[in-house]
N, C-alpha and C positions, 0 to 999 in steps of 0.2 A: 376604699380598697387599696389604693396606693398611697404611700406617704413620702414626704421629703427624704431623700437619701436612698430610696429603693432603687435597685438595678432592674431595669425593665428592657423588654425587646419590642421592636415595632413589628407588627404582623406583616406577613407577606400577602398583601392585598392582590387579588386577581382583578383583571380588567373589568369584569362585571361588577365587582365591589367598588372600584374606583369611580365608575361613571355615576354612581349614586351621589357622589359628593362633587359638585361643580367647582369647589374651591381646592380640590386636591390638585397639586401641581407636580408635573413630571420630575422637576428638579429634586423633589424630596424622595422620589422613589428609590434612590440609591441607599436610603437609610432603612428600607424594608429589611427586616431580619437582623438589624444591628442593635446592639445593646447600648444603653445610655443610663444616666442617673437622673432621677426625678428632682427638679429644683423647686417646683411649685405645683400645686393642684388647684384646679378650679372646679366649677360645678359640672362642666361637660368636657373639659380639656386638662391635659397634663403638660407642663413644660419640661422637656427632656434635653439634657446636654450630653453630647457625644464626645468621644475621645479626641476628635479633631477640633473641638471647641464650638461646633455648630449647635445653636439653640433653636428649638422649634416647639410650638404648641401642637399637640396631637390630640385628636378625639380619644376619649377613654376607650371607645370600641376598637381603636387601632393599636392599643398597647396591651401587652401581656407580660406576666412575670417572666423574668429571664431565668432560664434554666442553667444552673451552674453545676458542673460535675467535679467532684473531688474524689479521685480514684484511690487516694491513700490517706 
C-alpha cells in the first residue's frame, strides 16, 4: 500500500485503540496527526521520518495517506 518516499499521516488513536497495543508509548502520541515520509516498509510496520528528524516504526494500521490540498 505504501512505498518509500510516500507522505503519510499518523492516525489520531483514541484511548480505547491505544490500550489494545501494550507497546504503544505515550511519548509517540505527540506524532498523532503529523505527516512524515516513508523510509522503509516491512510486513507489518512502516518506518516514518518526521520533519524534526524523529524516526519511528509504526504499525500499518496506524498510518494513513496524508491529505494534501493544493487550492491553486
